[in-house]
C-alpha positions, 0 to 999 in steps of 0.5 A: 500499500503506498502512503500518498503525500499529505496536506498541510495546512496553515493559517493562510497558506495549504501547502498541498502535493502538485499537479501537472495543471500547475506546469504553467503556473511554475513558470510562469513564477519560477520562470521570472529572471530574478525568482531563478537568480536567487535559487541554486536548481531553477535555470533561466529560461524557465517552461512549462515542458520543463515545468512538467517534467519535474512535477511529474517525479513528484509522486514516486520521489515521495513514495520512494522516501527520496523527496517530499515536495509542496504547492505552496497555494494560499488558501484560496488556491491560487499558487505562489510558490514551492516548499520541499525536502530533500529527504536523507533516510539512511541520516535521519535528515532533508534539506529544506529548499523554496521558492516564492514568486515574485509578486509575494516576497514579504510577506513572511509566506516563506516563514509560514511554510517553513514552518509547516514542513519542518514540523512535519518533518520531525513529527511524521517524517521522524527527522533527526535535522534539517538543513538548508543553504541559500545564496549570498546574495539572498539575504532575505532565504537567511532571515527567515532561516533564522526565524525558525530558529535554524542556526548558522552553520558555516559558509561555503567560498564560493561554492557554486557557479550561476550564470557565470559567477561564483557564490557564497553559500550560507549553512543552516541546520536545525535538530528535532529537539531544538525545534522548540515552542519557541520556534514558528507555529505556522501562520505566527507574525513573521 
């Protein structure tokens, strides 16, 4: 029997599995050069066919225990971004990654979604550690990780080559026992 990926809810958001019908919206949001510039894995240009290929693997990856990828939608069902965990069950850890469409930046959506995914990773998946990283040129992402109670664990200098330029990467992590009542719950003001 296959376990279906759950839907996570916060006061303002619904985090659900992606559907192929989301591909055009993913391409629209993730295809924005400013969104792609803040991530390590989103190419530019990014079209609907690329989004379909990306979405097509999600269900199998979840069933295989490799990934848990969620569409971030408003309570009204508007797709605004993506968040997920790359799972490494042999080490009881996950790597969190996310992006938010530019029209939705600065509204606390990343923090709210990430808080729900942290709790899902620790409580439902029994992970011991979750880590994340961001390009130094994207300090807003670092702010999100700090708000979640993640600890800065170091800087990887010139670690990533994107669009012909080397970027430093800031690394953060949190352990299951560090997720406390002080950690923002989904919907807490950010």
